[in-house]
N, C-alpha and C positions, 0 to 999 in steps of 0.2 A: 498543510500536510501535517498535522500534528496531533496532538494530545488526545486525550482520552474521551472520545465521544464517538461519533460515528465518523470514521475516517473514510470518507468515500473519495478521498483523493490521497492521504497518508496514514498516520498511526495513532497512538494514544498516549496521553501522559499518565503518570502513575498516581498523582494526587488530585490535581484539578481535573475537571472533566470538560475539556474543550468540546465544542459542538461539532461543527463540520469542518474538516480541514483538508487541505490537499497540499502538495508541496512542489515544489519544483525545486575549488572556487574558481569555476570556469566562467568566463564572462560570455555566456551565451544567452542571448535574449531571443526567445521564441515568441511568436505572435500569441498574444493572450486574447482568447475569444470569450464572448459572453457565456457565462456558465451559471447554472442554477445550483444553489446549495440548499439542502434541506436540513433543518435542525429539528429534532424530535425530543428536545429536552435532554439535559445532560451533555455528554460529550460525543460528538459524532462528526465524521468528515466524509462528505460525498460530493462528487462533481458529476452532474447529470448531463448526458448527451443522448442523442438518438441511438439506441442499441442496434447492433447488427443482427442478422439472423443467427440464432444460437442453436447448438446441437441439443437434442433431448438426451442423447447417450443411452446406455443400457441400464443405468441406475442413477438415482438422484439422492444427494445428501445435502440438504440445504442449498448453498450456492455452488456446490460441486456437482459435476456430471461425469460419471465414469464413461470414458470413450472406448476403452478396451482393457486388456489385462495389465497394461503398463502405463496408461495415460488417463488422467482426469482433466477436466476443464473447469476453470473458475469463471462463472458467468453472472455473478450478481454481488450485491452488497453483503459483507460479513456482519455478524452481530454476536451477541453473547452466547448463542447456541453453536456457533461455527466450530470451536475447538472440539466439542463432543461429536459433532457431525463428521468432522475430519477423522477422528479416531474410529468412528463406526465404519466409515468408508474403508479405511486401511485394514480393519479387522476382516471385512468381507472381501477386500481386494488387495491383499498384501503385496502384490507385484507392482503396484503403482510406483513409478520412478520419475515421472515428469508431470508437472501441472502446466497445462496450456492456458495462459491467461488471456481470455478472449474479451470479456467485458467486465472490468473490475472498477466500479465507480468509487469504492471506498468502504468505510465501515461505520456501523452505528454504535460500536463499542470499541474504543481504542485499546483498552486494557486487554480485552479478549482478542483483539486483532494482533497485538504484540505476542500474546501467548500462542496464538496460531502460528505466527511467523517462527517462533522458537521451535515449535513442533515440526514444522516443515524442514527447518534447518537441521534439527537433530536426526531426522530420518534420512538426510542426504538426498532429498528430492531436488530435481532440476526444475527451475522455473523458465518458461519459454513464452515470449510474446510474439506471435506470428504477425505477418503483414496484415494490417487492419485491426489488430488487437489494440485495446485501449486500457491502460492501467493508470488510475487516477487516485489522488489523495491517499487514504489509508492503504490502497492497493499497492502503492509503491513499496511500502514496508514489506509486503508479502513477496514482491518480486526480489527484493534484496535478500530474502531468506533462503533463496535457492543455493544448493551446494555448488551449482553452476548457474550462470545467468545467460540466457540466450534471447536475443531480440532481433527480429528480421527487419530489413528495410521496410518502412511503411507502418511499423509499430509506433504507438504514441504513448506519452506519459504526461501527467500533469501533477503539479505540486502547489502547495500554498501553506500559509501559516494556519495553525489550529486556533480555535477560539473556545474558551471555556463557557460555562453556563452564566458567568457574570459578565461576559462580553470582553474578557481580557485575552490578549494574544500572547505569543511567546515573548515578544519584545517587552511586555509589561511585567515580566518576572525576571529576577536576577539570573544571570547566565548559569550559575551553579545551583539554581533552585531545582528541587526534585522534578517539577513539571518539565523542565528543559533537559535535565540529565536523563530522564527516562528514554529520550530519543537517542541522544549521543551514546549512552550505554548500550542501547539495542544495536545501533550501527556498528559499534565495536565488536559486539558478539557476532555480528554477521560477517566480520572479517576486515572492517576498515581500521586503519590506524587511528589513534586519538585525533591527529591533525585532520585526517580525511573525514572523520565523523563530524567534527566541529564545522568544517568547511561545507560539507553536504547539508548539514542542518541549517547553517546560515543561508545557503542558497534556497532551501525550501521556504524559509521565512522571509525571503526578500520580496515576497508577494503577500499581501494581506489576505485574511480569511475570505473576504468577499470576491477575490479574484483568483485566477489560476495562471501558472506559468507552464507553458506547454513545451515539451522536450521530444525530440526525435530519438530514434535508437542510437544514432551517432552521438547526440548530446549525452545520453545516459552512459555511453561507452567511455566518456571522459571521467566518469565517477567510479565505475565498476568494470571489471573485465567481462566482456561478452564473448564467451567461448565455452 
């Protein structure tokens, strides 16, 4: 779940460009299932699984689908275009207050993904993962961006370490390196204390880039308030 690539499981670093990452200090070990990671050069994080039936909505803006005047759904990988698509959606539908996170495999651009998360947070939008919703890799950073975080029983999350274009992961950089601080700084901006941010980041990096740590809504509730 990390750095700056396509985070189709977490987020992105600010200097190195990790490729695909996901993430998962609570001692909760959830079954790790076989996962497919796709790397398209640079830094990206994506964990692929069979997607559920997804809504078409009344309008589409990249990975976002407008469901009604107050809700949008996130149904795909984010990339460098996603912040601008998000802005366009809100200009056309300013009443959107909740993002339903249905199928969120990660991101192809960690830097853009973190920028998108900051935009969601600044607008005070609620993030909600319904039963059956799946939030993985870089998608987890977007869930944390919510002004409030809601996750129903039956929601799932997956995290893992990021990997940069040189094959290095978070553990290969000093703890205070910009590549690692990019994430802990982001988590603090999203409301975690410095201690919580460090512990959550360590948890996501407890699984290598090639694997995934799966979390239930109850597991995630040990890290952030779900209400």
